ZANU-101957 format. One record per residue (C-alpha): x negated, y negated, z negated; residue number from 1; residue in three letters. Coordinates in Angstrom, 3 decimals. Each point is the difference from the previous one (the first is absolute). Layout:
         u         v         w    k    r
         X         Y         Z  NUM  ala
...
//
This chain:
         u         v         w    k    r
   -68.708   -81.317  -123.215    1  met
    -1.495    -1.542    -3.117    2  ser
    -3.461    -1.503     0.270    3  val
    -1.883    -1.017    -3.100    4  ser
    -3.241    -1.945    -0.026    5  leu
    -2.316     1.021    -2.786    6  thr
    -3.058    -1.974     1.057    7  ser
    -1.042    -3.585    -0.312    8  thr
    -2.525    -1.075     2.625    9  tyr
    -2.484    -2.472    -1.421   10  ala
    -3.669    -0.519    -0.683   11  gly
    -2.670     1.662     2.139   12  glu
     2.203     1.115     2.874   13  phe
     1.969    -3.220     0.253   14  ser
    -2.685    -1.535     2.178   15  gly
     0.673     2.619     2.666   16  lys
     3.654    -0.901     0.186   17  tyr
    -0.793    -3.689     0.148   18  ile
    -2.449     0.744     2.811   19  ala
     2.728     1.816     1.883   20  ala
     2.395    -2.903    -0.500   21  ala
    -2.379    -2.810     0.915   22  leu
    -2.219     1.576     2.622   23  leu
     2.927     1.425     1.932   24  ser
     0.797    -3.538     1.088   25  ala
    -0.806     0.242     3.725   26  ser
    -2.575    -2.818     0.066   27  thr
    -1.930     1.562    -2.875   28  leu
     0.532     3.586     1.056   29  asp
    -1.536    -0.771     3.408   30  ala
    -2.928    -1.852    -1.565   31  gly
     0.907    -3.061     2.082   32  ala
    -1.322    -2.380    -2.670   33  ile
    -2.658     0.357    -2.667   34  ser
     1.109     1.554    -3.299   35  ile
    -1.557    -1.071    -3.285   36  met
     1.081     2.423    -2.775   37  pro
    -0.641    -0.142    -3.726   38  asn
     0.537    -3.736    -0.304   39  val
     0.762    -0.261    -3.719   40  lys
     0.763    -3.726    -0.042   41  tyr
    -1.518    -1.834     2.933   42  lys
    -2.748     0.503     2.571   43  ala
    -2.227    -2.781     1.262   44  val
    -1.062     0.381     3.635   45  ile
    -3.121    -2.039     0.680   46  gln
    -0.155    -1.978     3.234   47  lys
    -3.349    -1.193     1.340   48  gly
    -0.486    -2.459     2.860   49  ala
    -3.165    -1.557     1.395   50  thr
    -0.609    -2.931     2.271   51  asp
    -2.404     0.095     2.962   52  asp
    -3.060     1.721    -1.501   53  ile
    -1.970     0.620     3.214   54  val
    -2.591    -2.745     0.616   55  lys
    -3.057    -0.498     2.188   56  asp
    -3.030     1.891    -1.263   57  ala
    -2.923    -1.695    -1.762   58  thr
    -3.109     1.359    -1.695   59  cys
     1.209    -0.913    -3.458   60  asp
     2.957     0.484    -2.267   61  phe
     0.848    -3.665    -0.231   62  val
     3.446    -0.358    -1.521   63  thr
     3.090     2.003    -0.604   64  asp
     1.802    -0.216     3.323   65  gln
     3.295     1.649    -0.743   66  gly
     2.903    -0.157    -2.383   67  thr
     1.883     2.975    -1.415   68  leu
     3.437    -0.894    -1.334   69  thr
     1.668     2.507    -2.297   70  leu
     3.732    -0.110    -0.614   71  thr
     2.428     2.648    -1.144   72  glu
     3.410     1.479     0.657   73  ala
     1.871     1.375    -2.995   74  val
     2.220     3.056     0.297   75  leu
     2.237     0.297    -3.036   76  gln
     2.619     2.761     0.278   77  pro
     3.389    -0.631    -1.567   78  asp
     1.596     2.491    -2.380   79  glu
     3.184     1.826     0.990   80  phe
     2.280     2.597    -1.493   81  gln
     2.800     2.366     0.945   82  val
     2.654     0.627    -2.643   83  asn
     2.599     2.227     1.563   84  leu
     2.800     2.262    -1.189   85  ile
     1.023     2.722     2.460   86  leu
     2.908     2.406    -0.395   87  cys
    -1.236     3.554     0.513   88  lys
     3.351     0.972     1.500   89  lys
    -0.490    -2.499     2.843   90  asp
    -3.380     1.510     0.929   91  leu
     0.729     3.721    -0.461   92  his
     1.305     0.601     3.525   93  asn
    -3.037    -1.550     1.652   94  ser
    -2.431     1.904    -2.192   95  trp
     1.836     3.287     0.453   96  glu
    -0.059    -0.524     3.787   97  ala
    -3.772    -0.361    -0.177   98  glu
    -0.380     3.190    -2.015   99  gln
     2.184     1.976     2.395  100  met
    -1.850    -1.220     3.069  101  gly
     2.760    -2.181     1.407  102  tyr
    -1.884    -3.246    -0.424  103  ser
    -1.851    -1.803     2.782  104  ala
    -2.756    -0.967    -2.441  105  phe
    -3.363     1.674     0.593  106  asp
    -1.177    -0.184    -3.603  107  asn
     2.447     1.742    -2.285  108  leu
     0.067    -0.936    -3.656  109  ala
    -0.544     3.176    -2.107  110  pro
     1.791    -1.522    -2.976  111  ser
     2.854    -2.398    -0.498  112  phe
    -2.295    -2.357    -1.891  113  ala
    -2.380    -0.260     2.946  114  glu
     2.949    -0.526     2.330  115  phe
     1.110    -2.953    -2.123  116  val
    -3.518    -1.447     0.040  117  ile
    -0.236     0.405     3.784  118  ala
     3.384    -1.680     0.388  119  his
    -1.101    -3.023    -2.016  120  val
    -3.523    -0.067     1.471  121  ala
     1.436    -0.376     3.493  122  ala
     1.887    -3.087    -1.138  123  lys
    -3.126    -1.448    -1.628  124  val
    -2.039     0.631     3.150  125  ala
     2.586    -1.742     2.174  126  asp
     0.034    -3.023    -2.305  127  lys
    -3.802    -0.107    -0.127  128  thr
    -0.238    -0.016     3.808  129  glu
     2.377    -2.952     0.178  130  lys
    -1.793    -1.825    -2.819  131  asn
    -3.372     0.300     1.733  132  ile
     1.220    -2.100     2.905  133  trp
     3.076    -2.036    -0.912  134  lys
     0.147     0.158    -3.783  135  gly
     0.700    -3.145    -2.036  136  ala
    -1.130    -0.148    -3.610  137  thr
     3.037    -2.110    -0.898  138  ala
     2.170     3.059     0.647  139  thr
     0.126     2.650    -2.702  140  ser
    -1.900     3.120     0.968  141  gly
    -2.143    -1.765     2.594  142  glu
    -3.443    -1.544     0.344  143  phe
    -1.030    -2.570     2.579  144  asp
    -0.721     1.867     3.217  145  gly
    -2.350    -0.941     2.800  146  phe
     2.636    -2.096     1.752  147  glu
     0.298    -2.318    -3.006  148  ala
    -3.725    -0.072    -0.737  149  lys
    -1.097    -0.665     3.583  150  leu
     2.587    -2.743     0.425  151  leu
    -1.274    -1.725    -3.155  152  ala
    -3.669     0.202     1.031  153  asp
    -0.997    -3.082     1.982  154  gly
    -3.090     1.707     1.407  155  thr
     2.021     2.658     1.846  156  val
     0.406    -0.563     3.741  157  asn
     3.718    -0.494     0.507  158  asp
     1.844     0.655     3.249  159  val
     3.567    -1.211     0.386  160  thr
     2.207     2.904     0.923  161  gly
     3.357     0.619     1.590  162  thr
     2.454     2.861     0.390  163  thr
    -2.040     2.749     1.643  164  val
     1.596     1.935     2.872  165  thr
    -1.183     2.410     2.670  166  ala
    -0.308    -2.869     2.455  167  thr
    -2.220    -2.240    -2.154  168  asn
    -1.826     2.415    -2.316  169  val
    -3.174     0.182     2.080  170  ile
    -0.257    -3.797     0.134  171  asp
     0.675    -0.297    -3.737  172  glu
    -2.555     2.644    -0.926  173  met
    -2.394    -1.769     2.326  174  gly
     0.433    -3.203    -2.023  175  lys
    -1.276     1.852    -3.073  176  val
    -3.114     1.203     1.819  177  ile
    -0.535    -3.451     1.529  178  asp
     0.044    -1.526    -3.483  179  ser
    -2.697     2.439    -1.091  180  ala
    -2.087    -0.850     3.078  181  val
     0.232    -3.696    -0.833  182  ala
    -0.277     0.101    -3.782  183  asn
    -1.476     3.324    -1.136  184  ala
    -1.899     1.555     2.921  185  pro
    -2.284     1.955    -2.342  186  ala
     2.800     2.415    -0.916  187  ile
     0.623     1.044     3.603  188  leu
    -1.686     3.303     0.648  189  gly
    -0.049     0.904    -3.681  190  ser
     0.608     3.727    -0.475  191  glu
     2.769    -0.493    -2.544  192  asp
     1.717    -2.941     1.688  193  leu
     3.733     0.708     0.058  194  thr
     3.079    -1.710     1.343  195  leu
     2.693     0.607    -2.626  196  tyr
     3.518    -0.230     1.425  197  val
     3.538     0.728    -1.231  198  pro
     2.294     2.576     1.535  199  ile
     1.811    -2.433     2.324  200  asn
    -3.251    -1.291     1.539  201  val
    -1.352     3.520     0.478  202  ala
     3.224     1.124     1.655  203  gln
     0.018    -3.048     2.267  204  ala
    -3.595     0.775     1.027  205  tyr
     0.844     3.640     0.730  206  ile
     2.934    -1.085     2.129  207  arg
    -2.103    -2.607     1.808  208  ala
    -2.571     2.637     0.909  209  leu
     2.844     2.131     1.300  210  gly
     0.561    -2.517     2.768  211  gly
     2.007    -2.769    -1.612  212  phe
    -2.772    -2.612     0.202  213  ala
    -0.734    -1.903     3.195  214  ala
    -3.718     0.731    -0.364  215  thr
     0.578     3.759    -0.207  216  ile
     2.384     0.713     2.850  217  gly
     3.167     2.030     0.117  218  gly
    -1.736     3.392    -0.090  219  ala
    -1.768    -0.750    -3.271  220  gly
    -3.139     1.601    -1.437  221  thr
    -1.194     2.964     2.097  222  asp
     3.131    -0.466     2.120  223  asn
     2.015     1.783    -2.712  224  lys
     2.432    -2.769    -0.837  225  gly
     1.492     0.276    -3.473  226  thr
    -1.267     3.587    -0.259  227  gln
    -3.643    -1.087    -0.282  228  trp
    -0.102    -0.205    -3.816  229  tyr
    -0.049     3.141    -2.143  230  asn
    -0.868    -1.450    -3.403  231  gly
    -3.749    -0.374     0.399  232  gly
    -2.293    -2.866    -0.945  233  ala
     0.533    -3.456     1.454  234  leu
    -2.623    -2.609     0.908  235  thr
     0.070    -3.512     1.403  236  phe
    -3.013    -1.338     1.875  237  glu
    -2.198     2.512    -1.782  238  gly
     1.374    -0.746    -3.476  239  val
     1.675     2.803    -1.948  240  asn
     3.637    -0.604    -0.901  241  ile
     1.482     1.128    -3.311  242  phe
     3.768    -0.008    -0.455  243  val
     0.916    -1.315    -3.443  244  cys
     3.395     1.312    -1.053  245  lys
     0.185    -2.559    -2.788  246  gly
    -0.887    -3.088     2.041  247  met
     2.658    -2.559     0.895  248  ser
     1.175    -0.155     3.588  249  ser
    -1.805    -2.336     2.413  250  asn
    -3.176    -0.205    -2.095  251  lys
    -3.518     1.125     0.893  252  met
    -3.310     0.090    -1.840  253  val
    -3.386     0.408     1.651  254  leu
    -2.629     0.923    -2.578  255  ala
    -2.726     2.433    -0.861  256  glu
     1.090     2.845    -2.243  257  lys
    -2.905    -0.871    -2.292  258  ser
     1.488    -3.483    -0.466  259  asn
     3.362     1.173    -1.379  260  leu
     0.231     1.665    -3.421  261  tyr
     2.614     1.803    -2.026  262  phe
    -0.842     0.307    -3.679  263  gly
     1.548     2.221    -2.635  264  thr
    -0.845     1.424    -3.396  265  gly
     0.684     3.411     1.555  266  leu
    -1.900     2.071    -2.549  267  met
     0.060    -2.422    -2.908  268  ser
     1.781     0.503    -3.301  269  asp
     2.819    -2.317     1.072  270  gln
     1.339     2.656     2.389  271  asn
     2.727     2.176    -1.406  272  glu
     2.598     2.354     1.394  273  val
     2.571     1.612    -2.266  274  arg
     2.995     2.166     0.839  275  val
     2.157     0.416    -3.073  276  ile
     3.053     2.251    -0.136  277  asp
     2.401    -1.471    -2.542  278  thr
     2.540     2.833     0.102  279  ser
    -1.268     1.650    -3.191  280  glu
    -0.347    -3.228    -1.967  281  thr
     2.961    -2.024     1.256  282  leu
     2.291     2.732     1.299  283  gly
     0.250    -1.519     3.486  284  asp
    -1.129     1.160     3.454  285  gln
    -2.471    -2.778     0.652  286  asn
    -3.696    -0.172     0.780  287  val
    -2.034    -3.084    -0.811  288  arg
    -2.920    -0.844     2.268  289  val
    -2.621    -2.436    -1.213  290  ile
    -2.898    -1.218     2.144  291  met
    -2.561    -2.691    -0.652  292  arg
    -2.496    -1.121     2.606  293  phe
    -1.743    -3.051     1.435  294  thr
    -0.474    -1.388     3.489  295  gly
    -1.083    -3.072     1.906  296  gly
    -1.725    -1.139     3.187  297  val
    -2.673    -2.523     0.875  298  gln
    -1.977    -1.098     3.039  299  his
    -3.592    -1.190    -0.134  300  val
    -0.902    -2.221     2.965  301  phe
     3.023    -1.957     1.211  302  gly
    -1.986    -1.556     2.833  303  ser
    -0.467     3.490     1.501  304  asp
     3.742     0.675     0.146  305  ile
     2.630    -1.043     2.548  306  val
     3.571    -0.163    -1.270  307  tyr
     2.846    -0.184     2.504  308  tyr
     3.233    -1.168    -1.591  309  ser
//
């Protein structure tokens, strides 16, 4: 079967493909952190803090009795690109399987061009998810993720971690909450407070609640043993847990969703998606995929975050 691409995807609709690529990263897709789109160059997030402004009452306005300190956090997304050459022959079988109904994918690509875009977008989304948490700007294709930024911020409440297992996970998660009680009690009870954990910590917690922790007992939650969990939401001491597929093992972050930001120029002119079939111009069987997009993360109040590492 010969498939020829006659379209080049660019301009107005490119933003939609970038959105699919970036926002399909699980942390963003779930809305687990705040998203700041349309950041053309950089966004300045104002931070305001006051000292003790409540004083004993008098009949007069005597003096200014409080201090408001304004600082700022700067979110400056980095620019990235995808320059890829794909052989149409290598992708034909997969696309044809989709068209004939043999594929396990729910969303079938109506055209080969859209299949190629979906193929590349999935790779971009996976990389974005990893960048959000453990990215390092020194590595090509990455920006500094929360792990790097929180570690570098001296105001963040640090908790020394260890290898998390089913036998110690409850104690280790407890250390994170204890740090918040001691250093940032105001965040406890916040509606958007979240304990962000990697896959290995979440799995250890699920196993612990199945009866593998001394504090739970052999029968586990609801006396169901390892059968208690069916993929629902997890909480710890009243705090919602979010499983971060891109976070490094044995890390944890306790923070309010409104304190963690992902910024991108999602709908700006810098975004571009092109699928170019070079068969008619170069006589080959290749497709060139070009994407340009931006991304970066930033936190606002380090003192309201606990980082376990």
